[in-house]
C-alpha positions in Angstrom: 3.6 -13.3 2.2 4.3 -11.5 -1.1 2.0 -8.6 -2.2 1.2 -10.8 -5.4 -0.4 -13.4 -3.3 -3.2 -11.3 -3.0 -5.5 -11.7 -5.8 -8.1 -9.3 -4.5 -9.6 -6.0 -6.0 -11.0 -3.3 -3.7 -14.5 -4.0 -4.9 -14.2 -7.5 -3.8 -13.0 -6.9 -0.5 -14.4 -3.6 0.7 -17.4 -1.2 0.1 -18.0 2.2 1.4 -21.0 2.6 3.6 -22.9 5.7 2.9 -25.1 5.3 5.9 -22.3 5.2 8.5 -19.6 6.8 6.4 -17.2 3.9 7.0 -15.7 1.2 5.3 -17.5 -2.3 5.2 -15.9 -5.5 4.3 -16.3 -9.1 3.3 -13.7 -10.4 5.8 -13.0 -14.2 6.0 -11.0 -15.5 9.0 -8.2 -16.0 6.7 -8.1 -12.7 5.3 -8.3 -11.4 8.8 -5.2 -13.5 10.0 -3.4 -12.4 7.1 -4.0 -8.6 7.9 -3.0 -9.3 11.4 0.4 -10.9 10.2 1.0 -7.8 7.7 0.4 -5.4 10.5 1.9 -7.1 13.6 4.7 -9.3 12.5 5.6 -7.6 9.4 5.2 -3.9 10.6 3.1 -2.8 7.8 1.7 0.6 8.2 -2.0 1.0 7.8 -1.7 2.4 4.4 0.8 -0.4 3.4 -1.7 -3.0 4.5 -4.3 -1.5 2.4 -2.2 -1.4 -0.6 -1.1 -5.1 -0.1 -4.8 -6.3 0.2 -6.0 -4.1 -2.6 -3.0 -4.2 -5.1 -2.8 -0.4 -4.6 -6.2 0.2 -6.0 -7.6 3.3 -4.1 -5.8 2.1 -1.1 -5.1 5.0 1.7 -4.4 5.1 5.4 -8.2 5.3 6.6 -8.8 2.1 4.4 -5.9 0.3 6.2 -7.2 1.3 9.8 -10.7 0.1 8.9 -9.3 -3.4 7.4 -7.1 -3.8 10.5 -10.0 -2.8 12.8 -12.5 -5.3 11.1 -9.8 -8.1 11.1 -9.2 -7.5 14.8 -13.1 -7.6 15.5 -13.4 -10.9 13.6 -10.3 -12.4 15.5 -11.8 -10.8 18.7 -8.7 -8.8 19.4 -7.6 -5.2 20.0 -7.0 -3.5 16.4 -4.8 -0.4 17.3 
């Protein structure tokens, strides 16, 4: 999977929830599986996952952790 295959902006994928102080996502099963592949099979760091999914737009480690957690929860797997 190349970085260019993701045609997502951060606003189309994630939003900051002011109530909980955490990231929320519009996560499809396909996106969850792609995140899993990046993290587990390709060994991407949390920051690299966020950067790949959002094309580097405002990506950081916490966003990557949140994306990995949401993907794992959707797939009913352990996220860390």
